[in-house]
C-alpha positions as CSV (number, residue, x, y, z in Angstrom):
1,M,0.1,0.0,0.1
2,S,2.8,2.5,1.2
3,T,5.7,4.0,-0.8
4,N,8.9,5.2,1.0
5,Y,8.3,8.9,0.4
6,G,11.0,11.4,1.5
7,F,10.0,13.9,4.2
8,I,10.6,17.8,3.8
9,S,12.5,18.5,6.9
10,P,10.6,20.4,9.4
11,F,13.8,22.2,10.7
12,T,16.2,22.6,7.9
13,W,14.7,26.1,6.9
14,D,13.6,26.8,10.3
15,S,15.8,30.1,10.1
16,F,13.8,31.7,7.4
17,G,11.1,32.4,10.0
18,K,13.0,33.7,12.9
19,P,14.2,37.0,14.0
20,M,17.2,38.7,11.9
21,T,19.9,40.2,13.9
22,G,21.8,43.4,12.6
23,S,25.2,41.9,11.7
24,S,23.5,39.2,9.6
25,P,19.5,38.5,8.5
26,F,20.7,35.0,8.1
27,V,22.1,33.7,11.6
28,M,20.1,32.7,14.5
29,P,20.7,35.5,17.5
30,S,21.1,32.1,19.5
31,A,23.4,30.4,17.1
32,P,26.8,29.2,19.1
33,F,29.1,30.5,16.3
34,P,30.4,33.6,15.0
35,T,28.4,35.6,12.4
36,L,29.6,34.5,9.0
37,P,30.5,37.5,7.1
38,V,28.9,37.3,4.2
39,W,28.2,40.9,4.0
40,S,31.9,41.8,4.6
41,G,33.3,44.6,2.8
42,D,36.3,42.7,1.1
43,Y,34.1,39.8,0.0
44,W,31.7,42.4,-1.8
45,S,34.2,44.8,-3.3
46,S,35.8,41.9,-5.0
47,Y,32.5,41.8,-7.1
48,L,32.4,45.5,-7.9
49,S,36.0,45.6,-9.0
50,A,35.8,42.7,-11.2
51,P,35.2,43.0,-15.2
52,S,31.5,43.8,-15.8
53,T,31.7,40.6,-18.4
54,N,31.8,38.3,-15.0
55,Y,29.1,40.1,-13.1
56,Y,26.5,37.6,-14.0
57,K,28.9,34.5,-12.9
58,M,29.9,36.3,-9.6
59,G,26.3,37.0,-8.9
60,Q,25.7,33.3,-9.3
61,D,28.6,32.4,-6.9
62,Y,27.5,35.1,-4.6
63,M,24.0,33.6,-4.1
64,K,25.3,30.1,-4.2
65,N,27.7,31.1,-1.1
66,L,24.7,33.2,0.8
67,N,22.5,30.0,0.3
68,A,25.5,28.0,1.7
69,T,25.9,30.2,4.6
70,F,22.2,29.8,5.2
71,E,22.2,26.0,5.4
72,L,25.3,26.0,7.7
73,S,24.0,28.2,10.0
74,S,20.8,26.1,10.3
75,A,22.8,23.1,10.7
76,A,25.3,24.2,13.0
77,Q,22.3,24.6,15.4
78,N,21.4,21.2,15.1
79,L,24.8,20.3,15.7
80,V,24.6,22.2,19.1
81,A,21.2,20.2,20.0
82,L,22.9,17.2,19.3
83,E,25.5,18.0,21.8
84,T,23.5,18.9,24.5
85,E,21.4,15.4,24.0
86,I,24.8,13.5,24.1
87,N,25.8,15.2,27.3
88,K,22.3,14.3,29.0
89,S,22.9,10.7,28.0
90,K,26.6,10.7,29.2
91,E,25.3,11.8,32.7
92,S,22.9,9.0,32.7
93,S,23.3,6.3,35.4
94,D,22.5,3.6,33.0
95,C,25.9,4.2,31.1
96,N,29.2,2.2,32.5
97,E,32.3,3.7,31.9
98,E,33.1,2.4,28.2
99,Q,29.7,3.5,26.9
100,K,30.5,7.3,28.4
101,Q,33.9,7.1,26.6
102,R,32.4,6.7,23.4
103,L,29.9,9.4,23.9
104,Q,32.8,11.4,24.8
105,E,34.8,10.6,21.6
106,L,31.4,11.7,19.9
107,L,31.5,15.4,21.9
108,D,35.3,15.5,20.9
109,K,34.4,15.4,17.0
110,I,31.3,17.8,17.5
111,E,33.9,20.3,19.3
112,A,36.4,20.0,16.3
113,L,34.1,20.3,13.9
114,K,32.6,23.5,15.7
115,A,36.1,24.7,15.4
116,E,35.9,24.3,11.6
117,I,32.4,26.1,11.3
118,S,33.8,29.0,13.1
119,K,36.2,29.9,10.5
120,A,34.1,29.2,7.6
121,G,33.2,32.9,7.2
122,N,35.3,33.2,4.1
123,K,35.3,30.1,2.8
124,S,33.4,29.0,-0.6
125,A,30.3,27.6,-1.0
126,E,31.7,24.2,-1.9
127,E,33.4,24.2,1.5
128,K,30.7,25.4,3.4
129,Y,28.4,22.2,1.8
130,A,31.4,19.9,2.5
131,L,30.9,21.3,6.4
132,I,27.2,20.4,6.1
133,T,27.9,16.9,5.0
134,K,30.4,16.3,7.8
135,I,27.5,17.4,10.1
136,T,25.2,15.1,8.6
137,E,27.6,12.2,8.8
138,L,28.1,13.1,12.3
139,Q,24.5,13.0,13.3
140,E,24.2,9.7,11.5
141,E,27.4,8.2,13.5
142,A,25.6,9.7,16.9
143,A,22.4,8.2,16.0
144,Q,24.3,4.6,15.5
145,V,26.2,4.9,18.9
146,A,22.7,6.0,20.9
147,K,21.1,3.2,19.2
148,E,24.0,0.9,19.8
149,I,24.5,1.6,23.7
150,A,20.7,1.7,24.1
151,E,20.6,-1.8,22.9
152,E,23.6,-2.9,25.5
153,I,21.5,-1.1,28.2
154,Q,18.2,-2.7,27.5
155,A,20.1,-6.3,27.3
156,A,21.4,-5.7,30.6
157,A,18.4,-4.9,31.9
158,A,16.8,-7.9,30.7
159,T,19.6,-10.0,32.1
160,D,19.0,-8.4,35.4
161,G,15.7,-8.8,35.5
162,A,15.4,-12.1,34.6
163,G,15.8,-13.5,37.6
164,D,12.8,-11.6,39.5
165,G,10.5,-11.5,36.7
166,A,10.9,-7.7,35.8
167,A,11.8,-8.5,32.1
168,S,10.9,-12.2,30.3
169,D,13.5,-12.7,27.8
170,G,14.3,-9.0,27.0
171,A,10.6,-8.1,26.5
172,A,10.9,-5.2,28.6
173,A,13.5,-3.6,26.9
174,G,11.6,-4.1,23.5
175,T,14.3,-6.5,22.2
176,A,12.5,-9.8,22.0
177,G,10.6,-11.0,18.7
178,D,9.4,-9.3,15.8
179,A,8.6,-5.5,16.7
180,N,5.9,-5.7,14.5
181,S,4.1,-8.5,16.1
182,P,0.8,-7.3,18.2
183,V,1.7,-7.2,22.2
184,A,-0.8,-8.6,24.6
185,Q,-2.6,-5.9,26.8
186,E,-5.0,-5.5,29.5
187,L,-7.3,-2.4,28.8
188,T,-10.6,-1.2,30.1
189,K,-13.5,-1.4,27.8
190,E,-13.5,2.4,27.3
191,Q,-10.0,2.3,26.6
192,E,-10.4,-0.6,24.0
193,N,-13.3,1.3,22.3
194,E,-11.4,4.4,22.0
195,A,-8.3,2.8,20.2
196,L,-10.5,0.9,17.9
197,E,-12.2,4.2,16.9
198,I,-8.9,5.9,16.0
199,C,-8.0,2.8,14.1
200,Q,-11.1,2.3,12.3
201,S,-10.7,6.4,11.2
202,I,-7.5,5.8,9.9
203,Y,-8.1,2.6,7.9
204,Q,-11.3,4.5,6.5
205,G,-9.6,7.5,5.6
206,A,-6.4,5.9,4.0
207,I,-8.0,2.5,2.7
208,G,-11.4,2.4,2.8
209,E,-12.4,5.2,0.5
210,C,-11.7,5.8,-3.0
211,G,-8.9,7.8,-2.7
212,T,-7.8,9.4,0.6
213,E,-9.9,11.5,3.0
214,Y,-7.4,12.9,5.3
215,D,-9.7,14.6,7.4
216,Y,-11.2,11.0,8.3
217,I,-7.6,10.2,9.7
218,T,-7.3,13.4,11.6
219,D,-10.5,14.5,12.8
220,G,-12.4,10.9,12.7
221,Y,-14.8,9.1,10.5
222,N,-18.7,9.1,11.2
223,G,-18.4,10.4,14.8
224,M,-15.5,8.4,15.9
225,K,-12.1,9.4,16.8
226,G,-9.4,10.4,14.7
227,T,-5.6,10.7,15.2
228,N,-6.0,13.9,17.0
229,A,-7.3,12.2,19.8
230,I,-3.8,10.2,20.4
231,T,-2.1,10.7,23.6
232,K,0.6,9.1,25.7
233,D,-2.1,7.3,27.6
234,N,-3.6,5.7,24.6
235,V,-0.8,5.9,21.9
236,T,0.2,1.9,22.5
237,A,-3.3,0.8,22.5
238,V,-3.9,2.3,19.1
239,L,-0.4,0.9,17.7
240,N,-1.4,-2.6,19.3
241,K,-4.8,-2.7,18.0
242,W,-3.9,-1.7,14.7
243,Q,-1.4,-4.9,14.7
244,E,-4.0,-7.2,16.1
245,Q,-6.8,-6.2,13.8
246,F,-6.2,-4.1,11.0
247,A,-2.4,-4.4,9.6
248,N,-3.4,-7.4,7.6
249,G,-6.3,-5.7,6.0
250,S,-3.8,-2.7,5.2
251,G,-1.6,-4.5,3.4
252,D,1.2,-2.7,5.4
253,K,3.4,-4.0,7.8
254,N,2.2,-1.6,10.8
255,V,0.2,1.8,10.7
256,I,3.3,4.1,10.6
257,E,3.8,2.5,6.9
258,T,0.4,3.1,6.3
259,L,0.4,6.9,7.7
260,F,3.7,7.5,5.5
261,A,2.0,7.5,2.2
262,E,-1.0,9.6,3.7
263,E,1.3,12.1,5.2
264,M,3.5,12.5,2.1
265,L,0.7,13.3,-0.2
266,W,-2.1,14.8,1.9
267,N,-0.4,16.6,5.0
268,P,-1.1,20.2,4.8
269,S,1.6,21.7,6.6
270,L,4.8,19.5,7.3
271,K,7.0,22.5,8.0
272,D,4.8,24.1,10.6
273,R,6.6,23.5,13.7
274,G,8.0,25.7,16.4
275,A,11.7,26.1,17.6
276,D,11.5,23.5,20.1
277,G,10.4,21.0,17.1
278,K,6.6,20.6,18.5
279,I,3.9,21.1,16.2
280,A,3.0,24.5,15.8
281,D,-1.0,24.2,15.7
282,P,-1.3,21.0,17.3
283,E,-5.2,21.4,17.0
284,H,-4.9,20.5,13.4
285,N,-2.4,17.5,14.0
286,V,-0.4,18.5,11.1
287,D,2.2,15.8,11.5
288,I,0.8,12.2,12.8
289,I,4.0,10.3,12.8
290,W,5.8,13.1,14.9
291,N,3.0,13.3,17.3
292,I,3.0,9.4,17.8
293,V,7.0,9.7,18.6
294,K,6.4,12.5,20.8
295,C,3.6,10.6,22.6
296,L,5.7,7.3,23.3
297,E,8.3,9.7,24.4
298,E,6.4,10.9,27.0
299,R,5.2,7.8,28.2
300,A,8.6,6.3,28.4
301,K,9.7,9.1,30.6
302,E,6.6,8.8,32.7
303,L,7.2,4.9,33.2
304,G,11.1,5.4,33.6
305,I,12.4,3.5,30.7
306,Y,13.4,6.4,28.4
307,N,17.0,6.0,28.6
308,Q,16.7,2.3,27.7
309,L,15.1,3.5,24.8
310,I,17.1,7.1,23.8
311,G,18.8,5.4,21.0
312,Q,15.4,4.4,19.1
313,F,13.8,7.8,19.9
314,T,17.1,9.5,18.2
315,A,17.0,7.3,15.2
316,A,13.2,8.1,14.9
317,Y,13.6,12.1,15.7
318,D,16.7,12.0,13.1
319,Q,14.8,10.7,10.3
320,L,11.8,12.7,10.8
321,D,14.2,15.8,10.9
322,D,15.9,15.2,7.4
323,T,14.9,16.3,4.1
324,C,14.9,12.4,2.7
325,V,13.8,10.2,5.3
326,D,14.7,6.3,5.6
327,Q,11.1,5.2,6.4
328,S,12.1,1.8,7.4
329,V,14.1,3.3,10.3
330,V,11.3,5.2,11.7
331,E,9.0,2.3,11.3
332,N,11.5,-0.2,13.3
333,A,12.1,2.3,15.8
334,V,8.5,3.0,16.6
335,M,7.5,-0.1,16.6
336,T,10.5,-1.2,18.9
337,I,9.7,1.4,21.4
338,N,5.9,0.7,21.2
339,K,6.9,-3.2,22.5
340,A,9.2,-1.8,25.0
341,V,6.6,1.1,26.5
342,T,3.7,-1.5,26.5
343,T,5.5,-4.4,28.3
344,A,6.4,-1.6,30.8
345,E,2.8,-0.7,31.1
346,N,1.9,-4.3,31.5
347,L,4.3,-4.4,34.5
348,K,3.0,-1.2,36.1
349,K,-0.6,-2.3,35.9
350,A,0.6,-5.5,37.4
351,E,2.5,-3.7,40.4
352,D,-0.3,-1.5,41.0
353,A,-2.9,-4.5,41.0
354,E,-0.5,-5.9,43.6
355,N,-0.1,-3.0,45.3
356,K,-4.0,-2.4,45.5
357,A,-4.6,-6.0,46.8
358,E,-2.0,-5.2,49.7
359,A,-3.4,-2.2,50.5
360,D,-7.3,-3.7,50.5
361,E,-5.9,-6.3,52.5
362,K,-4.2,-4.1,55.1
363,A,-7.3,-1.9,55.2
364,K,-9.6,-5.0,55.7
365,T,-7.0,-6.0,58.6
366,E,-7.0,-2.7,60.3
367,E,-11.3,-2.2,60.2
368,A,-11.2,-5.9,61.6
369,K,-9.0,-4.6,64.5
370,K,-10.9,-1.7,65.1
371,Q,-14.3,-3.7,65.0
372,K,-12.8,-5.9,67.5
373,E,-12.0,-3.0,69.8
374,K,-15.3,-1.4,69.4
375,E,-16.8,-4.8,70.8
376,A,-14.5,-5.4,73.6
377,T,-15.3,-1.7,74.6
378,D,-18.7,-1.9,74.2
379,T,-18.6,-5.3,76.6
380,F,-16.4,-3.6,78.8
381,L,-19.0,-0.7,79.1
382,G,-22.0,-3.0,79.3
383,D,-20.1,-5.0,82.6
384,M,-19.2,-1.7,84.3
385,R,-22.9,-0.5,84.1
386,E,-24.3,-3.9,84.9
387,I,-22.0,-4.4,88.1
388,W,-22.4,-0.7,89.2
389,K,-25.9,-0.9,88.6
390,D,-25.9,2.7,86.7
391,D,-27.0,3.0,83.0
392,E,-25.6,6.3,82.5
393,L,-22.0,5.6,83.6
394,E,-19.3,6.2,80.9
395,V,-15.7,4.6,80.8
396,S,-13.0,7.1,81.8
397,E,-11.1,8.7,78.8
398,K,-8.0,7.3,80.8
399,V,-8.7,3.7,80.1
400,K,-7.0,2.6,76.9
401,Y,-7.4,-0.6,74.6
402,K,-3.7,-1.8,73.7
403,D,-3.0,-5.2,72.4
404,G,-5.9,-7.0,73.3
405,K,-6.3,-5.7,76.8
406,F,-7.6,-2.5,78.9
407,V,-4.9,-0.3,80.2
408,I,-5.0,2.2,82.9
409,R,-2.4,4.5,84.6
410,I,-2.5,5.0,88.5
411,E,0.3,7.2,90.0
412,G,2.8,6.2,87.5
413,K,2.2,2.5,87.2
414,E,0.1,0.8,84.4
415,Y,-2.7,-1.9,85.4
416,S,-4.2,-4.1,82.7
417,G,-6.9,-6.9,82.3
418,K,-8.3,-8.5,79.2
419,D,-12.1,-7.4,80.4
420,F,-13.5,-5.2,83.0
421,N,-13.5,-7.8,86.0
422,E,-9.7,-8.4,85.7
423,L,-8.9,-4.8,85.7
424,C,-10.9,-4.2,88.8
425,D,-9.5,-6.9,90.6
426,K,-6.0,-5.7,89.7
427,I,-6.7,-2.2,90.6
428,C,-8.5,-3.4,94.0
429,D,-5.5,-5.7,95.1
430,A,-3.3,-2.7,94.3
431,G,-5.3,-0.8,97.2
432,Y,-7.5,1.5,95.1
433,N,-11.3,1.7,94.4
434,P,-12.0,0.8,90.6
435,K,-14.8,3.1,90.5
436,D,-13.0,6.1,91.2
437,Y,-10.6,5.2,88.0
438,L,-12.8,3.4,85.4
439,M,-15.7,5.6,85.4
440,K,-15.7,8.9,83.7
441,Q,-15.9,11.6,86.4
442,P,-18.8,14.5,86.3
443,I,-17.5,17.5,85.6
444,V,-17.1,19.9,89.0
445,A,-18.8,23.3,88.2
């Protein structure tokens, strides 16, 4: 059904829409590199002093250099963002020393490349494009290293958890089995119905009609919910229900493959994102696949397994940011992440159920204890009134019920008995009048 189309990068041209600086209208104010002097006097005067016959060619060269400066500035910002992410990963307690060293090697390469970029002002367009290529290659290398480290962390977590049932055969890390196979998931009826509605809308909009009905996919079909309704709380249910009931009929391996074709042909505004990479107008949900990855990321962080999957997220985002997307990388990353997140959700539900059962049992025990104490106290009061022949008597507040006995402290010493009669006997034996201590004394005006 689907074809591997190329995405238009939502970030490559972000600079066009940003505020311009006084020194250069093409470099972000926040860019961490010196402004590239495309307007410098020396550069421009070389064109004015040249023979007029060369003006046209030199103008073309100038514009080529200007465009190269544009793209290099944008690529440089992405390089700094990559540096930030690698530093965060390096600080993670999940990484061992050898893995941290590999991340440090990437940081060293980024630092060296930043130094080259800072000197690129008077370089030719070809040299600037060569630097852009280096940035792209370094991003791809970083994504691969992150993926390898994540898989190593996942494998270690699976091994550590095998003994206590935390992860069966590495499933919690999302490494076991085919990523496209459905994952068993316990859902409430409401959760299941919502996921099925969204899947039905996708299927009807992408496959069920004669041609694509993009609004059916995003807004829903025939009163049902569409992909606009996908959140961190239902994203795995949607992905799993599609695999379970719709994938075979679609002719695609997974819902991401189905959505790629529709996004390429019908998405009205793939580039409409803010500086943070989020959809600028979430109400219209202009990038369904990006939103699915983002929802999975939020859920993974909520479950505490994001660091185990950071390589997969890096690979997915890296492709979705590119001008030409390797669709299979995104599909594999999303479905692998989905498997890991679903497994973690299942584990959490099991833990929550166990904790609830323990809390219920504790509450039940506490309630039984209170009931036993009430019955004993009522019997104590009844015996006291019957023996002292006064139905208006009340038990003194000084009498406490502890560990199955009634206790009262008299002149620094505690006396106890399992019932009224036994306590009275002990108080009498000590030389005191039980009535003076066991009954509630009237308030003296």
